[in-house]
N, C-alpha and C positions, 0 to 999 in steps of 0.2 A: 428552419430551426425555431424553437420556442424562445421568445424573448422574455427575459426576466425583468419584471417591473416592480414597482413598489406596491403591488397588490397586497391588501391586508392578509396577514398570515392565515386567518381562518378561511379565507377564500381560496388560497393556494392549496391548503390541505384538502379542500373538497375537489380540487381539480383532478382530471385524469392524468395519466402518465404522458409526458411530452415526448417528442421524437427528436433524436439527434441524427442529422444526415452526415455521411462521411465527409471528411475534409480536414482542414488544419485543426489540430487539437489545441485546446487551451494549455498553457505551459505548466500549470501546477507548480510543484517545487522546482521545475526544470528550467526556469528562465534565467536565473542569475540576477533577476531584478531584486531591488530592496524589498524586504518583507519583515513584518514583526518576527523577532526570534521566538523559538519555542520557549514556553515558560520554564523558568527556574534553572534548567540545565543547559550548559553550553558544551559544544562538541570540540575536542582537541583538534588542532589543525595539522598535526603531524602524526605519522604512524610510528609507534614505538618500535625500537630495533628488535625487541623480542616480545612475544605475546605474554601478557600477565598471567599469573596463575589463575585458574578457573576451576569451578566444580567439575568433578568427574562426570563422564557421560552416563546418562540414565541407561539401565539395562535394555530398555526398548528404544532402538534407534528411530529417529524421525524418518518420515518418508523421503525418498530421493526424488529428484526431478524425473519427469517422464515426458516422452514425446507423444503428441496428439496428431496422428496421421491425418492429412487433409487440412490442417490448420496452418496459418502462415507463421513465419519465424517470429513475427511480432504480433501479439494478440491484443486486440483492443476491446473485444466483447465476446460473449458466449452466444449460444443459440438464441435466436429471436423467437423461437417457437415454444419456449418453456418459461413459466413465470418464476424465474430465479434471477437474482442479481448478486454480484460480489462487491462487498465493501472492502476496499483495500487501503491499508494504512502505511504511510511512511514512518518507520519506527525510530524515533529519537525524541528527546525532550524529557520533561519531568516524569519519572517513573510512577509517581502517584496518579497522574492523569492517565497514564497507560493502564494501570490497574483498574481505575474507574471505568474506562471505556470497555475493557474486556469484560468486567463484571456486568455492566449494563447490557452488552450484547448477549451475554449468557442468560441473563434474566428474561430476555425477550425471545430466547430460543434461536438466536442468530449466531452465525459463525463468521469470523473475519479472516482476511489475509493480511499478514503483517510482513512488510519488507523492511528488515532491520539494517541500521547503519553499524558498521563494525566497531567504531569507537564507542558507540552507545552500549554495545554488548560488552566491551572491555570494562565499562563503568558499572554495568548492571547485568552481569552474566545470568543471574537467576531468572530474568525475564524471558530468555529463550525457552526454558522448560515450562514456565508459566503459560506462555502462549500455546505451546503444544498440548499441555495438559488440559487446556480449555477447549480442545477440539478445533483450534484454528490452524490455518496454513502459516508457515514461517518461510521467509525468503531473504534474499540478498539485495541490499540497496546501496552497495559499495562500502568501502572502508571509511571514507572521510566525508562523504556527501559533498563532493566538489563537482565542477562541470566536466563529467567524464568524457563527453563527446569532443571536448577541446584539448584533451591531453595527448601527449605522444603515446605511441603504441605501448611501450614498456610500462609507462605509468598507468595507463588505462587498464592494462592486464593486471597490474598489482592491485589496483582498487577492487577488482572483481575477486581475485584469488585470495587476498588478505581477509576479506569478509567471509568468503567461503570457508577458509581454514578455521576461523573462529566458530562459525556455525557447526562445522564438523566436530570440532573439539568439544563443543557444548552439548551437541545433540546426536552425533553420529552420522549426520547428513549435511550436505552443503546447502540444504534448503530446497524447497520445491520450485521456487521461482526466482528470477532475476529481474530487477527493474533498474534502469539507469538513473543516476542522480543528476539533478538540475536540467532535466530534459524529459519531455513527454514520451519520446521515442529514442531508441538507440541509433547511432550512426551505423552504416554498414560495417565499419571496423569494429565498433564495440559489440554489435550483434554477433560478429564472428568470434570475437574473444570470449564472449559469454558462452557460445556454443562449445568452443574448445575447452572451457572450464567445466563443462558438464551440464549446461542449461540449454535444452533443445529449443526453448522459446524465450523471448523477451516479453514481459508482461507490461503492456501499456494500459490505456483506459479510454473510455468514450464520454465519461462525465467527470468534470473537474469541479469539486466543491468550492475551490478557492478559499478554503478555510484558513490557509496560511497567511492570507492578506488581512486577517482580523476584521471581517466585515460585520460581526455580530452573529449570534446563534440563529436569529430569524432569517438572515440572509443566506447562511449556509443551508438551512433547511429548505428555503425557497428554491435555491439554485439546484439542489439535488432533485427535489420532487418535480420541478419543471422539466427536467431532462431525462430522468431515469425511465427505463422501459425494460421489457423482457431481455435478458442477456447482458444488461449493462454491467460494466466494470467501473466503479466509482473511486476516484482518488480522494483520500482524506489523509489527515496527519495526526499522529500522537503529539502531545506537547502544547496543544492550544485549547484554552478553556471554552472558546466558542464551539469547538467540536464536541466537547463533553456535554455541553448544554443542549446542542442540537440533536444528538444521537437518539434520545428517547422518542422525540417527535418524528424523526425520520423513520425509525423502526415501526412505530405505531402506524404511520400512514402507509408504509410499504405493506404491512400486514393487512390493512383495510383494503388495499388494492389487490390482495392475493399474491403479492410478490415476496418470495422467501429470500432472506439474506443468507447466503451459503458461502463456503470457501470457494476459491477459484477452481480448485481441483474438482469439487462437486459440480460447479457451474458447467465445466467442460466435459464431465464424465457422461 
């Protein structure tokens, strides 16, 4: 595994893609450890008894989840033979930062995968359609962004289905992907619940940017570029200024290396 050091940023940007060998994944948003909160917006800690009123569904429904024969139930990366990567974002936090990240990606010709938190959609329902209208993938990151692998079965099921219901109401689809909250991978129970809810695969990742720890934009950039390679799925977050500042350099260097940032659907197609 490539070690990330304090190498000057200009040297890192010249470096070739690093290699990540299979093994324990970094936890990302999934540890339950203390981390700086997303900027400006806090997420409610309880699910409302009834879903709030939201905009009507667009005439064109969003894509539904699909199965990828031959791929595992939990996907950590795409084909290593093609120069594509998927930048995946945990969707919550300040909507202004989300809009900036989406616009930055689009200016660079990149497409993202956004896994949204249900309570965030309750507060900002317009963002579901904004994400889709930009050509990005939209998925489910549970209703309240709590440690889903530690919940009783009924509560874990509700975390998945409540967010799925909001996505369906806003877009006509439950979203193309499910990613567990507070864990890099789903437990067997949660993976089974997600499958029952309509998600053939759980979307994990092989590169964790650690942007949620607030390390600074240069460190976020360095971490991604040291580890990303063909087929990588990178974990990032909305709601953190470091991520906003890092994304232009990340996309520029990916382009220099000939790596296209595509949706996870395109990565696996």
